[in-house]
C-alpha positions as a Python dict, from the first residue, in 0.01 Angstrom:
ca = {
    (1, 'X'): (0, 0, 0),
    (2, 'X'): (-236, 215, 261),
    (3, 'X'): (-426, 16, 514),
    (4, 'X'): (-785, -42, 415),
    (5, 'X'): (-930, -129, 788),
    (6, 'X'): (-845, 44, 1127),
    (7, 'X'): (-714, -158, 1374),
    (8, 'X'): (-983, -146, 1571),
    (9, 'X'): (-1206, -335, 1294),
    (10, 'X'): (-961, -641, 1433),
    (11, 'X'): (-1162, -559, 1790),
    (12, 'X'): (-1512, -519, 1592),
    (13, 'X'): (-1469, -866, 1479),
    (14, 'X'): (-1370, -1026, 1761),
    (15, 'X'): (-1643, -937, 1932),
    (16, 'X'): (-1887, -1013, 1605),
    (17, 'X'): (-1765, -1358, 1646),
    (18, 'X'): (-1772, -1400, 1989),
    (19, 'X'): (-2157, -1197, 1977),
    (20, 'X'): (-2274, -1507, 1716),
    (21, 'X'): (-2136, -1794, 1936),
    (22, 'X'): (-2319, -1652, 2274),
    (23, 'X'): (-2592, -1552, 2067),
    (24, 'X'): (-2617, -1924, 1900),
    (25, 'X'): (-2565, -2085, 2273),
    (26, 'X'): (-2847, -1903, 2422),
    (27, 'X'): (-3094, -1999, 2131),
    (28, 'X'): (-2946, -2347, 2183),
    (29, 'X'): (-3078, -2297, 2591),
    (30, 'X'): (-3429, -2132, 2493),
    (31, 'X'): (-3471, -2435, 2271),
    (32, 'X'): (-3440, -2654, 2532),
    (33, 'X'): (-3601, -2498, 2749),
    (34, 'X'): (-3911, -2473, 2562),
    (35, 'X'): (-3927, -2853, 2430),
    (36, 'X'): (-3931, -2898, 2833),
    (37, 'X'): (-4190, -2663, 2982),
    (38, 'X'): (-4552, -2754, 3014),
    (39, 'X'): (-4632, -2550, 2722),
    (40, 'X'): (-4484, -2846, 2496),
    (41, 'X'): (-4452, -3100, 2756),
    (42, 'X'): (-4813, -2981, 2904),
    (43, 'X'): (-4744, -3112, 3202),
    (44, 'X'): (-4983, -2968, 3496),
    (45, 'X'): (-5219, -2867, 3223),
    (46, 'X'): (-5558, -2990, 3313),
    (47, 'X'): (-5751, -3169, 2993),
    (48, 'X'): (-6107, -3044, 2926),
    (49, 'X'): (-6310, -3369, 2946),
    (50, 'X'): (-6692, -3466, 2822),
    (51, 'X'): (-6765, -3512, 3232),
    (52, 'X'): (-6535, -3309, 3473),
    (53, 'X'): (-6465, -3659, 3634),
    (54, 'X'): (-6267, -3578, 3988),
    (55, 'X'): (-6031, -3899, 4093),
    (56, 'X'): (-5960, -3749, 4417),
    (57, 'X'): (-6362, -3786, 4465),
    (58, 'X'): (-6335, -4154, 4356),
    (59, 'X'): (-6024, -4265, 4508),
    (60, 'X'): (-5914, -4034, 4789),
    (61, 'X'): (-6284, -3968, 4902),
    (62, 'X'): (-6458, -4308, 4799),
    (63, 'X'): (-6122, -4583, 4834),
    (64, 'X'): (-6182, -4670, 4461),
    (65, 'X'): (-5879, -4896, 4371),
    (66, 'X'): (-5728, -4806, 4074),
    (67, 'X'): (-5789, -5139, 3922),
    (68, 'X'): (-6203, -5122, 3933),
    (69, 'X'): (-6155, -4881, 3666),
    (70, 'X'): (-5852, -4997, 3506),
    (71, 'X'): (-5930, -5376, 3421),
    (72, 'X'): (-5655, -5480, 3179),
    (73, 'X'): (-5413, -5239, 3377),
    (74, 'X'): (-5164, -5581, 3506),
    (75, 'X'): (-5259, -5810, 3218),
    (76, 'X'): (-5229, -5601, 2927),
    (77, 'X'): (-4993, -5340, 2773),
    (78, 'X'): (-5267, -5081, 2796),
    (79, 'X'): (-5436, -4961, 3147),
    (80, 'X'): (-5837, -4934, 2971),
    (81, 'X'): (-6065, -4695, 2961),
    (82, 'X'): (-6347, -4785, 3184),
    (83, 'X'): (-6689, -4849, 2920),
    (84, 'X'): (-6992, -4631, 3059),
    (85, 'X'): (-7141, -4933, 3196),
    (86, 'X'): (-6833, -4932, 3479),
    (87, 'X'): (-6992, -4527, 3574),
    (88, 'X'): (-7301, -4632, 3594),
    (89, 'X'): (-7263, -4930, 3860),
    (90, 'X'): (-7269, -4633, 4093),
    (91, 'X'): (-7486, -4415, 3916),
    (92, 'X'): (-7762, -4513, 3870),
    (93, 'X'): (-7829, -4475, 4254),
    (94, 'X'): (-7598, -4230, 4341),
    (95, 'X'): (-7623, -3855, 4137),
    (96, 'X'): (-7896, -4030, 3915),
    (97, 'X'): (-7996, -3725, 3808),
    (98, 'X'): (-7735, -3511, 3793),
    (99, 'X'): (-7717, -3258, 3466),
    (100, 'X'): (-7352, -3286, 3535),
    (101, 'X'): (-7369, -3694, 3463),
    (102, 'X'): (-7627, -3631, 3134),
    (103, 'X'): (-7375, -3740, 2886),
    (104, 'X'): (-7252, -4096, 3103),
    (105, 'X'): (-7648, -4139, 3064),
    (106, 'X'): (-7627, -4070, 2727),
    (107, 'X'): (-7318, -4274, 2661),
    (108, 'X'): (-7493, -4561, 2808),
    (109, 'X'): (-7904, -4535, 2645),
    (110, 'X'): (-7737, -4496, 2318),
    (111, 'X'): (-7436, -4728, 2334),
    (112, 'X'): (-7207, -4447, 2214),
    (113, 'X'): (-6840, -4433, 2409),
    (114, 'X'): (-6777, -4100, 2595),
    (115, 'X'): (-6455, -3916, 2373),
    (116, 'X'): (-6254, -3894, 2678),
    (117, 'X'): (-5932, -3671, 2608),
    (118, 'X'): (-5638, -3909, 2671),
    (119, 'X'): (-5398, -3692, 2924),
    (120, 'X'): (-5137, -3960, 2908),
    (121, 'X'): (-5112, -3997, 2536),
    (122, 'X'): (-4732, -4121, 2389),
    (123, 'X'): (-4601, -4050, 2027),
    (124, 'X'): (-4743, -4377, 1746),
    (125, 'X'): (-4361, -4468, 1757),
    (126, 'X'): (-4300, -4559, 2132),
    (127, 'X'): (-4436, -4877, 2303),
    (128, 'X'): (-4498, -4878, 2620),
    (129, 'X'): (-4609, -5191, 2830),
    (130, 'X'): (-4817, -5125, 3167),
    (131, 'X'): (-4870, -5479, 3263),
    (132, 'X'): (-4473, -5519, 3278),
    (133, 'X'): (-4414, -5239, 3500),
    (134, 'X'): (-4710, -5321, 3713),
    (135, 'X'): (-4564, -5640, 3750),
    (136, 'X'): (-4211, -5540, 3880),
    (137, 'X'): (-4312, -5273, 4105),
    (138, 'X'): (-4352, -4989, 3937),
    (139, 'X'): (-4608, -4765, 4140),
    (140, 'X'): (-4893, -4585, 3933),
    (141, 'X'): (-4806, -4259, 4168),
    (142, 'X'): (-4456, -4270, 3999),
    (143, 'X'): (-4593, -4199, 3631),
    (144, 'X'): (-4920, -4023, 3724),
    (145, 'X'): (-4858, -3854, 4041),
    (146, 'X'): (-5100, -3819, 4322),
    (147, 'X'): (-5395, -3896, 4117),
    (148, 'X'): (-5571, -3889, 4485),
    (149, 'X'): (-5554, -3527, 4488),
    (150, 'X'): (-5643, -3450, 4203),
    (151, 'X'): (-6011, -3281, 4141),
    (152, 'X'): (-5945, -3293, 3738),
    (153, 'X'): (-5688, -3503, 3555),
    (154, 'X'): (-5347, -3386, 3438),
    (155, 'X'): (-5053, -3522, 3328),
    (156, 'X'): (-4749, -3490, 3624),
    (157, 'X'): (-4461, -3613, 3442),
    (158, 'X'): (-4317, -3443, 3058),
    (159, 'X'): (-4311, -3817, 2935),
    (160, 'X'): (-3988, -3742, 2766),
    (161, 'X'): (-3752, -4003, 2643),
    (162, 'X'): (-3506, -3861, 2885),
    (163, 'X'): (-3738, -3930, 3175),
    (164, 'X'): (-3829, -4284, 3107),
    (165, 'X'): (-3469, -4340, 3017),
    (166, 'X'): (-3377, -4203, 3431),
    (167, 'X'): (-3639, -4466, 3549),
    (168, 'X'): (-3478, -4730, 3285),
    (169, 'X'): (-3088, -4674, 3404),
    (170, 'X'): (-3147, -4657, 3777),
    (171, 'X'): (-3502, -4837, 3857),
    (172, 'X'): (-3382, -4892, 4247),
    (173, 'X'): (-3493, -4494, 4296),
    (174, 'X'): (-3809, -4586, 4171),
    (175, 'X'): (-3899, -4954, 4226),
    (176, 'X'): (-4121, -5112, 4539),
    (177, 'X'): (-4304, -5411, 4644),
    (178, 'X'): (-4585, -5512, 4452),
    (179, 'X'): (-4794, -5554, 4700),
    (180, 'X'): (-4768, -5113, 4698),
    (181, 'X'): (-4788, -5013, 4365),
    (182, 'X'): (-5136, -4940, 4352),
    (183, 'X'): (-5087, -4749, 4689),
    (184, 'X'): (-5111, -4401, 4670),
    (185, 'X'): (-4924, -4299, 4972),
    (186, 'X'): (-4676, -4574, 4988),
    (187, 'X'): (-4374, -4450, 5143),
    (188, 'X'): (-4039, -4693, 5173),
    (189, 'X'): (-3989, -4797, 5533),
    (190, 'X'): (-3632, -4782, 5479),
    (191, 'X'): (-3376, -4622, 5236),
    (192, 'X'): (-3527, -4640, 4865),
    (193, 'X'): (-3170, -4735, 4736),
    (194, 'X'): (-3149, -5005, 5000),
    (195, 'X'): (-3499, -5158, 4942),
    (196, 'X'): (-3434, -5046, 4547),
    (197, 'X'): (-3157, -5232, 4501),
    (198, 'X'): (-3323, -5564, 4667),
    (199, 'X'): (-3624, -5561, 4481),
    (200, 'X'): (-3436, -5505, 4156),
    (201, 'X'): (-3271, -5857, 4257),
    (202, 'X'): (-3569, -6005, 4343),
    (203, 'X'): (-3796, -5875, 4075),
    (204, 'X'): (-3528, -5950, 3788),
    (205, 'X'): (-3525, -5608, 3664),
    (206, 'X'): (-3264, -5523, 3349),
    (207, 'X'): (-3146, -5195, 3283),
    (208, 'X'): (-3301, -5185, 2921),
    (209, 'X'): (-3144, -4866, 2770),
    (210, 'X'): (-3135, -5004, 2440),
    (211, 'X'): (-3347, -4802, 2121),
    (212, 'X'): (-3543, -5124, 2056),
    (213, 'X'): (-3713, -5157, 2407),
    (214, 'X'): (-3944, -4885, 2302),
    (215, 'X'): (-3936, -4836, 1995),
    (216, 'X'): (-4051, -5136, 1773),
}
């Protein structure tokens, strides 16, 4: 019987198979890269707000403590968004006639909350408790970055599950003394891992990685 395909067809078939495998690998890499990119995670992306509130000015410039605005962060699952009255405690006296702050004055006058856009917005299927992280010595900077250097707020971290698990698996890399949880510029006085291991023992921090910890 005459040969139907030339010998070169075998080479072509091998190249096609290896090429398809290579193409699938590249495609998978692209999908993973895009999933971790700011395009998807919105890390580093400034969100437009009804009022251009500057954490840099209020935290670094004036020295306002995180808890003045986020009053429930030590005892509640949510950090809390300050009511308009909190803003007006100062702004009835300072920049009281500023056009930029008119939405704040209108909010107080009409008893209508400002429609702030959440920057750190976890999916509805994820449970996160601020209070337990604060009590265990996790600093604001660890998740939110140097907000005292942000003229406008952006998301510092990806908030992907792998990022959360990195801390849950090795809390000693991130934990700090409770007294410095709200400090923006704290640095460990000794090696972080050495200090971290001591604090993990002292604060009874468990390396909790089961699904039910966050997905309830």
